[in-house]
C-alpha positions in Angstrom: -40.2 -13.0 3.7 -43.6 -14.2 5.0 -44.6 -15.7 1.7 -41.3 -17.5 1.5 -41.7 -19.0 5.0 -45.3 -20.1 4.1 -43.8 -21.8 1.0 -41.3 -23.6 3.2 -44.1 -24.8 5.5 -46.1 -25.8 2.4 -43.2 -28.0 1.2 -42.8 -29.4 4.8 -46.5 -30.4 4.7 -45.8 -32.4 1.5 -43.1 -34.2 3.4 -45.4 -35.0 6.3 -48.1 -36.3 4.0 -45.7 -38.5 2.1 -43.7 -39.7 5.1 -46.7 -40.6 7.3 -49.0 -41.6 4.4 -51.5 -39.1 5.7 -54.9 -39.5 4.1 -56.1 -36.4 2.4 -59.6 -35.8 1.0 -58.9 -32.9 -1.3 -56.3 -32.0 -3.9 -52.9 -32.4 -2.2 -51.8 -28.8 -3.1 -54.9 -27.4 -1.3 -54.2 -29.7 1.7 -50.6 -28.6 2.0 -51.7 -24.9 1.7 -54.1 -25.5 4.5 -51.5 -27.2 6.7 -49.0 -24.5 6.0 -51.5 -21.9 7.1 -52.2 -23.9 10.2 -48.5 -24.3 11.0 -47.9 -20.5 10.4 -50.2 -19.7 13.3 -47.6 -21.0 15.7 -45.5 -17.9 14.8 -46.1 -14.6 16.5 -46.8 -13.0 13.1 -48.6 -16.0 11.7 -51.6 -14.0 10.7 -49.5 -11.7 8.7 -47.7 -14.7 7.1 -51.1 -16.1 6.0 -52.2 -12.8 4.5 -48.9 -12.4 2.6 -49.2 -16.0 1.3 -52.8 -15.1 0.1 -51.3 -12.1 -1.8 -48.8 -14.4 -3.4 -51.6 -16.8 -4.5 -53.4 -13.8 -6.0 -50.3 -12.8 -7.9 -49.9 -16.3 -9.2 -53.5 -16.5 -10.4 -53.1 -13.2 -12.3 -49.9 -14.0 -14.0 -49.2 -16.5 -16.7 -45.4 -16.9 -16.2 -43.2 -17.1 -13.2 -43.4 -14.4 -10.6 -40.4 -12.0 -10.8 -38.7 -10.3 -7.8 -40.2 -7.0 -8.9 -43.7 -8.4 -8.5 -43.1 -9.2 -4.8 
C-alpha cells in the first residue's frame, strides 16, 4: 500500500509541475519522485512509505516487463 500511495503522490507532483509551470532542473521523473518522497514525509509512516517506494524502484530496475502482483 505504501508504494501505491507514493505512486499517487508522484502523479500529483506531475500535476503540480504542469499546472504551476514549475521550473525543474533535472529529469521530470526524478523531480516527481523527489517531490513524492518529500510529500510522503507529512504522513506518520512517511519514512516507511519512502523505503517501500525504493523497493519498488529496485524491482522495476531488475525486471524487464511489468511488475506482477506476486512480485509485490
